[in-house]
Backbone as ProteinMPNN parsed JSONL, in Angstrom:
{"seq_chain_A": "MDSATLLWWFAGDPRLGDGAREAIEDPSTEAFVSVASAWEISIKHATGKLTLDVPVTEILDAGLMLDLPVVMHDVLSAARLPMHHRDPFDRILVAQALHGGMVLVTPDRALRAYDVPVMDARA", "coords_chain_A": {"N_chain_A": [[-11.979, 240.041, 212.084], [-8.557, 239.902, 213.124], [-6.581, 241.094, 215.96], [-4.183, 242.36, 215.08], [-4.846, 243.029, 212.443], [-6.978, 244.808, 212.89], [-5.603, 246.897, 214.222], [-3.769, 247.65, 212.222], [-5.574, 248.496, 210.247], [-6.832, 250.696, 211.531], [-4.665, 252.434, 211.917], [-3.916, 252.991, 209.357], [-1.904, 251.505, 208.301], [0.569, 250.431, 206.031], [1.01, 247.711, 205.823], [-1.39, 246.422, 205.791], [-3.145, 244.971, 203.302], [-4.48, 246.105, 200.117], [-6.728, 244.676, 199.196], [-7.727, 243.483, 201.549], [-8.266, 245.776, 203.049], [-10.233, 246.989, 201.439], [-12.228, 245.035, 201.599], [-12.889, 245.15, 204.318], [-13.814, 247.77, 204.539], [-15.906, 247.875, 202.778], [-19.22, 248.78, 202.274], [-21.176, 246.819, 202.099], [-20.236, 244.747, 203.55], [-20.302, 242.993, 206.584], [-18.355, 243.721, 209.023], [-16.695, 242.408, 211.757], [-15.504, 242.876, 215.1], [-14.054, 241.036, 217.509], [-14.788, 240.652, 220.975], [-12.713, 239.395, 222.176], [-10.477, 240.353, 220.793], [-10.508, 243.041, 221.575], [-10.003, 242.672, 224.274], [-7.443, 241.476, 224.15], [-5.886, 243.557, 222.954], [-6.212, 245.553, 224.892], [-5.041, 244.355, 227.174], [-2.372, 243.958, 226.293], [-1.635, 246.601, 225.858], [-1.904, 247.679, 228.448], [0.076, 246.271, 229.805], [2.35, 247.179, 228.663], [3.306, 245.977, 226.383], [2.356, 246.796, 224.007], [2.324, 249.737, 222.282], [0.342, 252.542, 221.937], [-0.923, 255.309, 220.09], [-3.289, 256.483, 220.57], [-6.201, 256.31, 222.734], [-7.354, 253.021, 223.633], [-10.108, 252.709, 223.414], [-10.781, 254.499, 221.384], [-9.847, 253.244, 219.106], [-11.419, 250.957, 219.084], [-13.928, 252.046, 218.821], [-14.118, 252.984, 216.257], [-16.07, 252.851, 214.332], [-16.73, 251.352, 211.954], [-16.922, 248.646, 212.473], [-18.676, 245.84, 213.864], [-19.518, 244.799, 217.143], [-18.483, 241.667, 218.392], [-19.527, 239.454, 220.579], [-18.018, 237.295, 223.045], [-19.032, 234.122, 223.738], [-20.064, 231.362, 225.846], [-20.101, 229.006, 224.285], [-18.197, 229.613, 222.311], [-15.831, 229.685, 223.804], [-15.664, 227.042, 224.799], [-15.521, 225.635, 222.395], [-13.149, 226.661, 221.317], [-11.322, 225.59, 223.093], [-11.404, 222.942, 222.343], [-10.25, 222.864, 219.87], [-7.699, 221.709, 217.565], [-4.231, 221.893, 218.463], [-2.921, 223.718, 216.668], [-2.326, 226.317, 216.899], [-1.306, 228.226, 219.633], [-2.109, 230.539, 220.903], [-4.535, 231.87, 222.946], [-6.368, 233.932, 222.353], [-6.424, 234.049, 219.549], [-7.383, 231.497, 219.052], [-9.974, 231.681, 220.031], [-10.998, 233.481, 218.153], [-10.916, 231.888, 215.855], [-12.785, 229.91, 216.582], [-15.089, 231.52, 216.779], [-15.328, 232.431, 214.129], [-15.813, 230.025, 212.852], [-18.295, 229.263, 214.01], [-19.898, 231.413, 213.25], [-19.822, 231.415, 210.532], [-17.967, 233.047, 209.258], [-15.359, 234.926, 207.592], [-12.041, 234.999, 208.532], [-9.943, 237.643, 208.898], [-6.592, 238.011, 208.77], [-3.038, 238.314, 209.315], [-1.731, 236.133, 210.162], [-0.365, 233.222, 209.356], [-0.44, 230.704, 210.511], [-3.023, 230.231, 211.318], [-4.335, 229.273, 209.156], [-4.249, 226.57, 209.242], [-6.467, 225.625, 210.443], [-9.874, 224.633, 209.842], [-11.196, 226.932, 208.632], [-12.42, 229.753, 206.868], [-9.985, 231.97, 205.679], [-8.72, 235.211, 205.16], [-5.909, 236.692, 203.887], [-4.466, 239.287, 205.572], [-2.545, 240.855, 204.461], [-2.992, 240.895, 201.818]], "CA_chain_A": [[-10.574, 240.348, 211.894], [-7.806, 239.743, 214.36], [-6.107, 242.333, 216.574], [-3.197, 243.017, 214.212], [-5.573, 243.605, 211.316], [-7.698, 245.978, 213.391], [-4.643, 247.97, 214.481], [-3.268, 248.107, 210.925], [-6.64, 249.247, 209.594], [-7.035, 251.969, 212.22], [-3.493, 253.288, 211.741], [-3.595, 253.191, 207.947], [-0.615, 250.831, 208.13], [0.709, 249.862, 204.689], [1.041, 246.237, 205.85], [-2.728, 245.954, 205.451], [-3.268, 244.973, 201.854], [-5.615, 246.821, 199.528], [-7.894, 243.79, 199.148], [-8.266, 243.357, 202.904], [-8.835, 247.084, 203.428], [-11.481, 247.166, 200.691], [-13.23, 244.119, 202.153], [-13.287, 245.673, 205.627], [-14.513, 249.043, 204.388], [-17.039, 247.725, 201.853], [-20.469, 248.962, 203.018], [-21.993, 245.605, 202.092], [-19.58, 243.773, 204.429], [-20.461, 243.096, 208.034], [-17.038, 243.506, 209.63], [-16.824, 242.228, 213.201], [-14.342, 242.852, 215.989], [-14.375, 240.218, 218.668], [-14.449, 241.109, 222.32], [-11.396, 238.811, 222.452], [-9.466, 241.278, 220.267], [-10.497, 244.192, 222.476], [-9.344, 242.206, 225.496], [-6.024, 241.296, 223.847], [-5.269, 244.875, 222.765], [-6.211, 246.236, 226.193], [-4.04, 243.72, 228.041], [-1.029, 244.253, 225.782], [-1.384, 248.019, 226.1], [-1.744, 247.881, 229.895], [1.331, 245.659, 230.272], [3.465, 247.808, 227.978], [3.728, 245.196, 225.218], [1.803, 247.451, 222.832], [2.257, 251.185, 222.41], [-0.711, 253.127, 221.113], [-0.937, 256.766, 220.064], [-4.639, 256.906, 220.949], [-6.799, 255.37, 223.684], [-7.894, 251.781, 223.078], [-11.521, 252.912, 223.08], [-10.889, 255.194, 220.095], [-9.647, 252.222, 218.074], [-12.57, 250.053, 219.088], [-15.131, 252.794, 218.46], [-13.854, 253.641, 214.972], [-17.331, 253.005, 213.643], [-17.056, 250.448, 210.857], [-17.032, 247.268, 212.894], [-19.706, 245.428, 214.817], [-18.994, 244.017, 218.269], [-18.769, 240.241, 218.393], [-19.305, 238.99, 221.945], [-17.521, 235.945, 223.295], [-20.011, 233.373, 224.521], [-19.563, 230.101, 226.385], [-19.9, 228.068, 223.181], [-16.919, 229.977, 221.683], [-14.749, 229.289, 224.709], [-15.579, 225.579, 224.817], [-15.063, 225.204, 221.07], [-11.732, 227.029, 221.191], [-10.547, 224.63, 223.887], [-11.386, 221.654, 221.647], [-9.534, 222.964, 218.594], [-6.339, 221.161, 217.557], [-3.247, 222.875, 218.936], [-2.134, 224.311, 215.585], [-1.974, 227.653, 217.371], [-1.432, 228.189, 221.087], [-2.614, 231.812, 221.423], [-5.96, 231.7, 223.271], [-7.183, 234.936, 221.677], [-6.599, 233.604, 218.165], [-8.219, 230.3, 219.063], [-11.351, 232.174, 220.174], [-11.391, 234.045, 216.861], [-11.184, 230.76, 214.958], [-14.061, 229.318, 216.996], [-16.157, 232.444, 216.413], [-15.472, 232.412, 212.673], [-16.451, 228.754, 212.511], [-19.704, 229.31, 214.429], [-20.638, 232.461, 212.559], [-19.662, 231.331, 209.08], [-17.266, 234.267, 208.874], [-13.985, 234.876, 207.102], [-11.123, 235.612, 209.487], [-8.913, 238.444, 208.227], [-5.424, 237.934, 209.633], [-1.764, 238.042, 208.656], [-1.166, 234.952, 210.833], [-0.479, 232.052, 208.473], [-0.698, 229.501, 211.305], [-4.468, 230.048, 211.46], [-4.823, 228.562, 207.973], [-4.276, 225.138, 209.545], [-7.82, 225.303, 210.886], [-10.864, 224.539, 208.786], [-11.94, 228.187, 208.686], [-12.008, 230.63, 205.769], [-9.042, 233.008, 206.1], [-8.249, 236.185, 204.175], [-4.612, 237.241, 204.291], [-4.577, 240.736, 205.8], [-1.541, 241.546, 203.661], [-3.384, 240.832, 200.395]], "C_chain_A": [[-9.847, 240.189, 213.218], [-7.281, 241.103, 214.833], [-5.129, 243.086, 215.68], [-3.892, 243.711, 213.047], [-6.318, 244.86, 211.744], [-6.743, 247.151, 213.595], [-4.067, 248.521, 213.178], [-4.31, 248.964, 210.221], [-6.766, 250.64, 210.211], [-5.901, 252.945, 211.928], [-3.189, 253.614, 210.281], [-2.251, 252.572, 207.594], [-0.527, 250.198, 206.732], [0.826, 248.336, 204.669], [-0.329, 245.649, 205.547], [-2.911, 246.092, 203.949], [-4.526, 245.676, 201.373], [-6.878, 245.963, 199.515], [-8.547, 243.635, 200.506], [-8.921, 244.657, 203.339], [-10.177, 247.302, 202.726], [-12.584, 246.268, 201.24], [-13.766, 244.639, 203.49], [-14.181, 246.9, 205.462], [-15.716, 248.987, 203.448], [-18.342, 247.838, 202.646], [-21.355, 247.716, 203.059], [-21.411, 244.504, 202.99], [-19.954, 244.039, 205.879], [-19.121, 242.718, 208.651], [-17.201, 243.472, 211.144], [-15.471, 242.343, 213.887], [-14.776, 242.096, 217.232], [-13.998, 240.915, 219.967], [-13.078, 240.559, 222.71], [-10.281, 239.722, 221.94], [-9.363, 242.526, 221.131], [-9.757, 243.85, 223.76], [-7.839, 242.089, 225.264], [-5.306, 242.644, 223.706], [-5.16, 245.611, 224.093], [-5.159, 245.672, 227.125], [-2.633, 244.074, 227.584], [-0.67, 245.717, 226.009], [-1.108, 248.271, 227.585], [-0.426, 247.331, 230.425], [2.564, 246.232, 229.577], [3.982, 247.042, 226.772], [3.24, 245.804, 223.912], [1.706, 248.941, 223.122], [1.21, 251.709, 221.438], [-0.647, 254.641, 221.207], [-2.279, 257.346, 220.497], [-5.172, 255.924, 221.993], [-7.386, 254.147, 222.969], [-9.332, 251.973, 222.637], [-11.704, 253.615, 221.739], [-10.728, 254.202, 218.932], [-10.896, 251.358, 217.954], [-13.864, 250.737, 218.676], [-15.014, 253.481, 217.103], [-15.078, 253.674, 214.06], [-17.683, 252.011, 212.561], [-17.387, 249.033, 211.311], [-18.154, 247.051, 213.898], [-19.046, 244.617, 215.924], [-19.417, 242.563, 218.129], [-18.482, 239.717, 219.793], [-18.723, 237.581, 221.983], [-18.54, 235.255, 224.195], [-19.402, 232.03, 224.927], [-19.245, 229.094, 225.283], [-18.557, 228.334, 222.474], [-15.743, 229.475, 222.511], [-14.566, 227.771, 224.699], [-15.083, 225.031, 223.482], [-13.584, 225.512, 220.872], [-10.849, 226.037, 221.949], [-10.43, 223.274, 223.196], [-10.637, 221.693, 220.317], [-8.176, 222.269, 218.678], [-5.338, 222.267, 217.912], [-2.34, 223.38, 217.815], [-1.594, 225.671, 216.017], [-2.24, 227.687, 218.868], [-2.025, 229.479, 221.68], [-4.115, 231.698, 221.693], [-6.858, 232.726, 222.586], [-7.454, 234.513, 220.233], [-7.485, 232.374, 218.08], [-9.701, 230.674, 219.224], [-11.84, 232.72, 218.838], [-11.706, 232.95, 215.854], [-12.541, 230.145, 215.297], [-15.229, 230.221, 216.589], [-16.396, 232.458, 214.9], [-16.155, 231.127, 212.218], [-17.938, 228.788, 212.828], [-20.517, 230.282, 213.59], [-20.558, 232.398, 211.047], [-18.959, 232.555, 208.52], [-15.882, 233.961, 208.313], [-13.124, 235.615, 208.114], [-10.032, 236.339, 208.711], [-7.74, 238.555, 209.186], [-4.152, 237.789, 208.807], [-1.121, 236.75, 209.166], [-1.403, 233.689, 210.004], [-0.803, 230.769, 209.242], [-2.196, 229.219, 211.427], [-5.077, 229.348, 210.254], [-4.898, 227.054, 208.202], [-5.649, 224.687, 210.029], [-8.771, 225.311, 209.685], [-11.784, 225.756, 208.843], [-11.487, 229.048, 207.502], [-11.129, 231.775, 206.305], [-8.722, 233.907, 204.911], [-6.945, 236.746, 204.704], [-4.732, 238.76, 204.388], [-3.568, 241.523, 204.971], [-1.931, 241.627, 202.181], [-4.331, 241.949, 200.014]], "O_chain_A": [[-10.437, 240.324, 214.291], [-7.509, 242.128, 214.19], [-5.228, 244.304, 215.534], [-3.563, 244.847, 212.707], [-6.294, 245.868, 211.037], [-7.04, 248.273, 213.186], [-3.896, 249.732, 213.044], [-3.992, 250.018, 209.668], [-6.802, 251.641, 209.496], [-6.136, 254.135, 211.717], [-2.306, 254.423, 209.997], [-1.547, 253.051, 206.704], [-1.453, 249.507, 206.305], [0.746, 247.73, 203.6], [-0.428, 244.507, 205.098], [-2.84, 247.19, 203.398], [-5.5, 245.826, 202.111], [-7.971, 246.458, 199.789], [-9.773, 243.652, 200.617], [-10.002, 244.648, 203.927], [-11.142, 247.746, 203.348], [-13.738, 246.685, 201.337], [-14.968, 244.569, 203.75], [-15.182, 247.046, 206.163], [-16.463, 249.96, 203.34], [-18.554, 247.078, 203.591], [-22.189, 247.576, 203.953], [-22.028, 243.453, 203.165], [-19.924, 245.18, 206.339], [-18.797, 241.538, 208.783], [-17.771, 244.386, 211.74], [-14.438, 241.963, 213.337], [-15.733, 242.467, 217.91], [-13.023, 241.663, 220.038], [-12.358, 241.185, 223.489], [-9.243, 239.847, 222.591], [-8.264, 243.016, 221.393], [-8.975, 244.653, 224.268], [-7.047, 242.549, 226.087], [-4.236, 242.84, 224.281], [-4.132, 246.222, 224.385], [-4.457, 246.428, 227.797], [-1.791, 244.45, 228.4], [0.478, 246.034, 226.318], [-0.178, 248.999, 227.929], [0.128, 247.863, 231.387], [3.689, 245.823, 229.864], [5.0, 247.423, 226.193], [3.657, 245.381, 222.833], [1.077, 249.353, 224.097], [1.206, 251.353, 220.26], [-0.353, 255.195, 222.267], [-2.395, 258.543, 220.759], [-4.647, 254.818, 222.122], [-7.854, 254.245, 221.834], [-9.735, 251.455, 221.596], [-12.678, 253.355, 221.033], [-11.399, 254.32, 217.907], [-11.364, 251.068, 216.852], [-14.799, 250.074, 218.228], [-15.726, 254.447, 216.829], [-15.113, 254.455, 213.109], [-18.867, 251.841, 212.271], [-18.067, 248.298, 210.594], [-18.524, 247.942, 214.662], [-18.125, 243.842, 215.671], [-20.563, 242.265, 217.791], [-17.32, 239.551, 220.163], [-18.919, 236.786, 221.064], [-18.867, 235.746, 225.275], [-18.361, 231.622, 224.412], [-18.226, 228.405, 225.347], [-17.864, 227.394, 222.085], [-14.785, 228.913, 221.98], [-13.443, 227.278, 224.601], [-14.312, 224.072, 223.447], [-12.851, 224.696, 220.313], [-9.76, 225.691, 221.492], [-9.472, 222.538, 223.43], [-10.418, 220.648, 219.704], [-7.564, 222.241, 219.746], [-5.6, 223.446, 217.674], [-1.124, 223.461, 217.991], [-0.542, 226.114, 215.556], [-3.286, 227.226, 219.323], [-2.402, 229.494, 222.851], [-4.889, 231.453, 220.767], [-8.005, 232.415, 222.268], [-8.584, 234.61, 219.755], [-8.256, 232.227, 217.132], [-10.572, 230.049, 218.618], [-12.971, 232.451, 218.435], [-12.658, 233.07, 215.083], [-13.351, 229.89, 214.406], [-16.248, 229.73, 216.105], [-17.541, 232.494, 214.45], [-16.981, 231.146, 211.305], [-18.756, 228.384, 212.002], [-21.672, 230.019, 213.257], [-21.151, 233.224, 210.353], [-19.306, 233.045, 207.445], [-15.32, 232.887, 208.532], [-13.446, 236.737, 208.506], [-9.284, 235.72, 207.955], [-7.864, 239.118, 210.274], [-4.179, 237.208, 207.722], [-0.084, 236.326, 208.655], [-2.515, 233.161, 209.964], [-1.383, 229.843, 208.675], [-2.589, 228.069, 211.623], [-6.213, 228.879, 210.319], [-5.544, 226.342, 207.433], [-5.952, 223.494, 210.022], [-8.49, 225.923, 208.654], [-12.987, 225.632, 209.07], [-10.302, 229.07, 207.171], [-11.495, 232.454, 207.264], [-8.485, 233.43, 203.801], [-6.88, 237.221, 205.838], [-5.059, 239.432, 203.409], [-3.721, 242.732, 204.797], [-1.294, 242.328, 201.396], [-4.752, 242.035, 198.86]]}, "name": "protein", "num_of_chains": 1, "seq": "MDSATLLWWFAGDPRLGDGAREAIEDPSTEAFVSVASAWEISIKHATGKLTLDVPVTEILDAGLMLDLPVVMHDVLSAARLPMHHRDPFDRILVAQALHGGMVLVTPDRALRAYDVPVMDARA"}
């Protein structure tokens, strides 16, 4: 899942659709949070672009998600992706989803331009 989806899930935000929430919380689902999302949330919080009511670590340690490390292969693959999306964090997530055969849960429609399975976080 991307950063927005993680934050919506943690906050119980109504923008996160029931289908996405159920998929994330389904015990049979391996839900991953990329280190790239942790990095993005931390940077935005530190620079004042994101206000949080709780420490970043509390969001990341919520318990349902597995850590997904960023490895060299992800970085190199993200750099080779077509420029459908310019955000480097999202490009890493696309590369990781492609490598891991995962579905990317995101509200970002621009990510559908890539050849990666996407679940609309609003659905």
